[in-house]
C-alpha positions, 0 to 999 in steps of 0.5 A: 771654807776649807781654811775655816774648817781646818781652824775649827778642827784645830781649835776643837783638837786643842781644847780636847788636848787641854783636857787630856793633858791636864787629866781633869774632867768637868763634874757638876759644872766644876773642874774636878780632879776626876779623870776618865777611868782607864784600865792601865793608869800607869805609864808602861813605856818611855815617854816619846816627846813631840817638839811643841804644841799650842793649845787653848784654855777656855778658862782664865786661871788669873794667877798660878797660885796652887789654890782654887782647884775648882776654878776653870783655867786652873787645870793648867797647873796640873802640868807642873804641880802634883797632888797626893793622889788622883782618882781613877774615874768618877767615884773610882779608886785613889791612885798614889802620886806624891803619896806612896800608899793609901791613907791610914785612918788612926781612928782618933780623928787623924789620918796618916799618909806616907809620901814617897822619898824621891819626890823633888821639885824643879828647883831640886828641893826634896819634898818632905812631910813638913812640905805637905803639911805646909801646903795644906795649912797655907791653902787654908790660911790663904784661901777658901779651899774647895771641899775641905770642910773636914780638914782641921790641920796637918803636921809632919810625924817624921820626914815622910809621914804627914798627919791630918786632923780631920772629921770622919771621912766617909768613902772615896768622895771624902778622901778624894776631896781632901787628898786628891784635889790639893796641890803640894809644893815645897816651903823653900820654893814658895819662899824663893819664888813669886808663885803667882807668876813663877811657880815651882812644882814637882810635876813633869813640866816647868813654867818658863813664862806667864802672861796673865790672861794671855798665855802660859808657856812650859817646858818638859823637865829632864829630871822629873822624879817619876820618869821611867818608874813603874808607878809613873802615872800615864797622865804625868807623862811629858809627851810634848817638849814645849807646851803653850796655852793660849787663854781664851776665856771670852766668847769673842776671843774664841770666835775670832780664833775660828775666823 
């Protein structure tokens, strides 16, 4: 009985940690990039790393392509891909991540976003405005993106300013749907890797192995671009060196894990 109880507690803790590590929450039955509001969303000390952890994901991402952010299981990707912004709590403020400052509405159906000049992916590629535009345009061309009905294209204005053509955006919901739910990556990395199985992002972790419908293993980066910066988000602290996600999307798998 004690052994079974310990497994129950271990699985419950792992599931909770999946959500806390991913920085995601459930909203209206779907995964959303809305994290519980915190009074101090930024890291305020050096990251202390633990050796390793094994966690369970009750959703199967199917692949590691940077799309379908609303699909259960895709929250795993938030460990190695990043977005322009996150939202601090349900209906809360936009917090810049890859973006340097808040969106600027030009009043002519376009919105400009300035990105940080020191963002690099795990291959060492610097992220430019052209990469942000490529990420968004690729997403629309290759999937049916969630909550992007008001998006009509993106282009680089200069190396670090990207311009979005949009319908009128009303409030944090529209801005969050468009700028805080889509992952950003470099065009060079996508051209050199099979992102479905070997993705390369700007996040604090790098994928070391992926077995579809079974597990994702990742290691903390030692060159994460935001590490130690005053704007490093607390959700982007790599506090475990090796993370292994076991995918258990079937009820039978979850039941067996508790035996």
